Every structure is written in C-alpha cells, then in structure tokens.
C-alpha positions in Angstrom: 39.4 -36.5 -26.0 39.8 -32.9 -26.2 40.1 -31.0 -23.0 37.4 -28.4 -22.8 38.5 -25.6 -20.6 35.9 -23.7 -18.6 35.9 -19.9 -18.8 37.2 -17.9 -15.8 34.5 -17.0 -13.2 32.8 -13.8 -14.2 34.0 -10.5 -13.0 31.4 -8.5 -11.0 29.4 -6.6 -13.4 30.5 -8.9 -16.2 27.5 -11.2 -15.7 25.3 -11.2 -18.8 21.8 -9.7 -18.5 18.6 -10.6 -20.2 15.6 -8.7 -21.5 14.0 -8.4 -18.1 17.0 -6.5 -16.7 17.1 -4.3 -19.8 13.4 -3.4 -19.5 13.8 -2.7 -15.8 16.6 -0.3 -16.5 14.5 1.3 -19.2 11.6 1.7 -16.8 13.8 3.2 -14.2 15.2 5.7 -16.8 11.6 6.5 -17.6 10.9 7.4 -14.0 13.9 9.7 -13.9 12.7 11.2 -17.1 9.2 11.8 -15.7 10.8 13.4 -12.6 12.5 15.9 -14.9 16.0 14.6 -14.3 16.7 13.7 -17.9 16.0 15.6 -21.1 14.4 13.9 -24.1 17.6 13.5 -26.0 19.4 12.1 -22.9 16.5 9.8 -22.2 16.4 8.4 -25.7 20.2 7.8 -25.8 20.2 6.0 -22.4 17.3 3.9 -23.2 18.9 2.9 -26.5 22.1 2.0 -24.6 20.1 0.0 -22.0 18.6 -2.2 -24.7 22.0 -2.7 -26.3 23.6 -3.7 -22.9 25.0 -7.1 -22.7 26.3 -7.1 -19.1 25.3 -5.5 -15.8 28.4 -3.3 -16.1 27.0 -1.8 -19.3 24.0 -0.5 -17.3 25.9 1.1 -14.4 27.1 4.2 -16.3 23.5 4.9 -17.3 22.6 5.7 -13.7 25.9 7.1 -12.5 24.7 10.7 -12.3 21.1 9.9 -11.2 19.9 9.7 -7.6 18.8 6.5 -6.0 14.9 6.5 -6.2 14.6 5.0 -2.8 16.2 8.0 -1.1 13.7 10.4 -2.5 10.5 8.4 -2.7 10.2 6.2 0.3 7.4 3.7 0.3 4.4 4.9 2.2 3.6 3.2 5.4 0.9 0.7 5.1 -2.2 1.5 7.0 -3.1 -1.1 9.5 -6.7 -1.8 10.0 -8.0 -2.8 13.4 -11.3 -4.7 13.1 -12.1 -4.1 16.8 -11.5 -0.4 16.5 -13.7 -0.2 13.3 -16.5 -2.1 15.0 -16.3 0.2 18.0 -16.5 3.2 15.7 -19.5 1.8 13.9 -21.3 1.1 17.2 -20.6 4.6 18.3 -21.9 6.1 15.0 -25.1 3.9 15.3 -25.6 5.0 18.9 -25.1 8.8 18.0 -27.6 8.4 15.0 -30.1 6.7 17.3 -29.8 9.4 19.9 -30.3 12.1 17.3 -33.2 10.3 15.8 -34.8 10.1 19.3 -34.3 13.8 19.9 -35.8 14.6 16.5 -38.7 12.3 17.2 -39.4 14.0 20.6 -39.0 17.4 19.1 -41.4 16.8 16.2 -44.0 14.4 17.6 -43.9 15.7 21.3 -43.8 12.1 22.7 -42.2 11.9 26.1 -38.8 10.3 26.0 -39.9 7.6 28.5 -41.3 5.7 25.5 -37.7 5.0 24.4 -36.8 3.3 27.8 -37.7 -0.2 26.7 -35.7 0.2 23.6 -32.7 1.4 25.6 -33.1 -1.5 28.0 -33.2 -4.1 25.1 -30.1 -2.6 23.6 -28.2 -2.7 27.0 -29.5 -6.2 27.8 -28.3 -7.4 24.4 -24.9 -6.0 25.0 -24.7 -7.6 28.4 -25.7 -11.1 27.2 -23.2 -10.9 24.3 -20.3 -10.6 26.7 -21.2 -13.4 29.1 -20.4 -17.0 28.5 -23.2 -19.4 28.0 -24.0 -21.4 31.0 -26.5 -24.2 31.5 -29.7 -22.9 33.1 
C-alpha cells in the first residue's frame, strides 16, 4: 500500500474560495466604486483580480486601502411598532374626527348639541363594558 500523506493544515488566508466569495468581493468593490472611492480603471482591475482569486489571501490586497463599510454606513435602527399605541392613536383620531363632525353639524344645521348625548353615552358605555370581565348575571 502506498502511504498517502495529507497536506499540511492551511495557512490563514490560504483557504481556497469559491464563486460566492468572488462575487461578494466584486459586489463590495462595486459599492466602493459607487461611493466614489475607486476610479473606473481601478475598479475594473480589482474586479478582474477578484474573479481570478484562488484564496482568501488573494482578496485581501483588493480592500487594503478601502475603508470598512460598516464604519461609514451603520445599519439603520429598526422601527418597532407598538400595536397598543397604534390602536390608541387610531381611537384618538376617530374621536377628534367625530367631535369636529359634531361641531360642523351644529354649526350648519343649528341642532342643539344635546342631541348627541345618547351617542356619547353609547360610546362611553361600550368602552366601559369592553374593559370589564364577563360575569354571570
């Protein structure tokens, strides 16, 4: 039997890369080009070198003089939505619109505002019943 020797463990940066890594490097170079950090000739040469790279170490010099994108373009904070707050804002909006509609009604039709008392009572009663727990009568 022939003794097959295994190669030495890879040196950092000596690990072979695939098409995905090459395309990621080309995309990162395109972002630097779009930001104005690279001229057209430099960009073309670096992208060509990225696609010819065999190891991760071959990609390192392509970014040696370029800033790290994360330092200059932090990810925006995600907006958290609070459903309770949105519902409260909607209720407030509906209430304000109803009050304005009532004022407009009174101004145009000249009906006394006491006509709206049963409607106000029903709205308030509905809110009160919605908060209480159901009990047996």
